[in-house]
C-alpha positions as CSV (number, residue, x, y, z in Angstrom):
1,M,-32.1,8.1,-23.6
2,S,-32.8,4.4,-23.3
3,L,-32.2,2.1,-20.3
4,L,-29.0,0.8,-22.1
5,D,-27.5,4.2,-22.7
6,D,-28.2,5.1,-18.9
7,V,-26.7,1.9,-17.7
8,G,-23.8,2.2,-20.1
9,E,-22.9,5.9,-19.0
10,R,-23.2,4.6,-15.2
11,D,-20.9,1.7,-15.7
12,G,-18.4,3.5,-18.1
13,W,-19.3,1.2,-21.0
14,R,-17.3,-1.7,-19.4
15,C,-18.7,-5.3,-19.1
16,W,-19.2,-6.0,-15.2
17,V,-18.3,-9.7,-15.9
18,C,-15.3,-9.5,-18.0
19,D,-14.4,-5.9,-17.1
20,E,-13.5,-5.2,-20.9
21,K,-14.8,-2.3,-22.9
22,V,-18.3,-2.4,-24.6
23,D,-18.7,-0.5,-27.7
24,P,-21.9,1.5,-27.5
25,D,-22.4,1.6,-31.1
26,A,-22.1,-2.2,-31.7
27,S,-25.2,-4.2,-32.7
28,V,-27.0,-5.6,-29.8
29,N,-27.0,-8.8,-31.7
30,D,-23.3,-9.0,-31.8
31,D,-21.6,-11.2,-29.0
32,R,-19.5,-8.2,-28.1
33,G,-22.5,-5.7,-28.3
34,P,-24.1,-4.1,-25.4
35,S,-26.8,-5.8,-23.2
36,V,-28.4,-4.8,-19.8
37,D,-27.9,-7.6,-17.3
38,A,-30.5,-7.9,-14.4
39,R,-27.9,-9.6,-12.4
40,T,-29.5,-10.1,-9.2
41,A,-32.9,-11.3,-8.1
42,D,-32.1,-9.7,-4.7
43,R,-34.7,-7.1,-4.4
44,K,-32.5,-5.3,-1.6
45,A,-29.7,-4.8,-4.3
46,K,-28.7,-1.3,-4.6
47,I,-27.9,-1.6,-8.4
48,T,-30.1,-4.3,-10.3
49,E,-29.0,-3.7,-13.8
50,R,-25.5,-3.9,-15.1
51,L,-23.9,-3.5,-18.4
52,A,-22.5,-6.6,-19.9
53,H,-21.5,-7.8,-23.5
54,R,-24.3,-9.8,-24.8
55,A,-22.1,-13.0,-25.0
56,C,-21.1,-12.5,-21.3
57,N,-24.7,-12.0,-20.2
58,S,-25.9,-15.0,-22.2
59,R,-23.1,-17.3,-20.9
60,K,-23.6,-16.3,-17.2
61,G,-27.2,-17.6,-17.5
62,A,-25.8,-21.2,-18.0
63,V,-23.1,-21.0,-15.7
64,K,-22.2,-19.3,-12.4
65,V,-20.3,-16.2,-13.0
66,V,-16.6,-16.2,-12.2
67,I,-14.7,-13.0,-12.2
68,A,-11.1,-14.0,-13.3
69,W,-8.2,-12.6,-11.6
70,P,-5.6,-11.5,-14.1
71,D,-2.6,-13.8,-15.2
72,R,-0.3,-10.8,-14.6
73,L,-0.9,-11.0,-10.9
74,N,1.2,-13.6,-9.0
75,V,-1.5,-14.7,-6.2
76,I,-2.0,-18.1,-4.5
77,E,-5.4,-19.3,-3.7
78,P,-7.1,-16.2,-4.8
79,A,-10.8,-15.9,-3.5
80,P,-13.9,-16.1,-5.7
81,L,-14.5,-12.4,-6.1
82,I,-18.3,-12.7,-6.6
83,T,-18.6,-14.5,-3.5
84,V,-16.4,-11.9,-1.7
85,A,-18.4,-9.2,-3.2
86,E,-21.8,-10.5,-2.1
87,R,-20.5,-11.0,1.4
88,L,-18.9,-7.7,1.8
89,D,-22.0,-5.9,0.3
90,R,-24.5,-7.9,2.8
91,K,-22.6,-7.8,5.7
92,G,-19.4,-5.5,5.4
93,G,-16.2,-6.2,7.4
94,R,-13.0,-7.6,6.2
95,E,-11.9,-10.6,4.0
96,L,-8.7,-12.1,3.0
97,V,-8.9,-12.8,-0.5
98,A,-5.3,-13.9,-1.8
99,R,-1.8,-14.7,-0.6
100,C,1.5,-13.6,-2.4
101,P,5.1,-14.6,-2.2
102,R,6.4,-10.9,-2.4
103,K,5.2,-7.6,-1.0
104,N,5.0,-6.0,-4.5
105,D,3.0,-8.9,-5.9
106,A,0.5,-8.4,-3.0
107,Q,0.5,-4.6,-3.4
108,D,-0.3,-5.0,-7.3
109,A,-3.1,-7.4,-6.4
110,A,-4.4,-5.0,-3.6
111,D,-4.4,-2.1,-6.3
112,W,-6.3,-4.0,-9.0
113,L,-8.7,-5.4,-6.4
114,V,-9.8,-1.7,-5.5
115,D,-10.0,-0.7,-9.0
116,R,-12.0,-3.9,-10.0
117,F,-14.4,-3.6,-7.2
118,S,-15.1,0.0,-8.0
119,R,-16.8,-1.7,-11.2
120,L,-18.0,-4.8,-9.9
121,V,-20.0,-3.2,-6.9
122,P,-20.4,0.4,-7.5
123,G,-21.1,2.0,-4.4
124,L,-19.5,-0.4,-2.3
125,P,-16.2,1.4,-1.3
126,V,-13.4,-0.9,-0.3
127,D,-9.8,-0.6,0.9
128,A,-7.1,-3.3,0.5
129,T,-4.4,-3.8,2.8
130,V,-1.2,-6.0,2.5
131,E,0.0,-7.7,5.5
132,P,3.2,-9.9,6.2
133,G,2.3,-13.5,7.5
134,G,4.1,-16.8,7.5
135,G,6.7,-15.8,4.8
136,Q,4.1,-14.3,2.5
137,F,2.0,-11.3,2.0
138,L,-1.8,-11.6,2.6
139,V,-4.2,-9.2,0.7
140,A,-7.2,-8.3,2.5
141,L,-10.4,-6.2,1.5
142,S,-12.5,-4.3,3.8
143,T,-15.3,-2.2,3.5
144,R,-15.3,1.6,4.3
145,R,-18.3,3.4,5.9
146,R,-20.9,4.6,3.6
């Protein structure tokens, strides 16, 4: 088995950047084809290679990666998820990541975040909570003990 196959299997054949499926049979020369991204220069990183579409991997070399929040989520001032992930992975703790007008909006965002972080930072267990505050609902991520 190749490094690409090993990384693809571990990451469930999903691109870490856009979170969409990667076709393991697509050509590595195709923009939507699989590639291995050595996403971090941090020697302490637990996982240094991640699966990405070739285009996502190439594009991130030119610009800072931004993990988009889905348009279907009703969030106000969403936090930049790469920054949140790096801080939580490095220091642990708790971070407020978004405000929502309604409780069900906040719960939808919380559920999406836990699912997304399971692929964005494998091995970093997170919980999401929804808390009322100032006529809105706050979504917080916190790390669980490893």
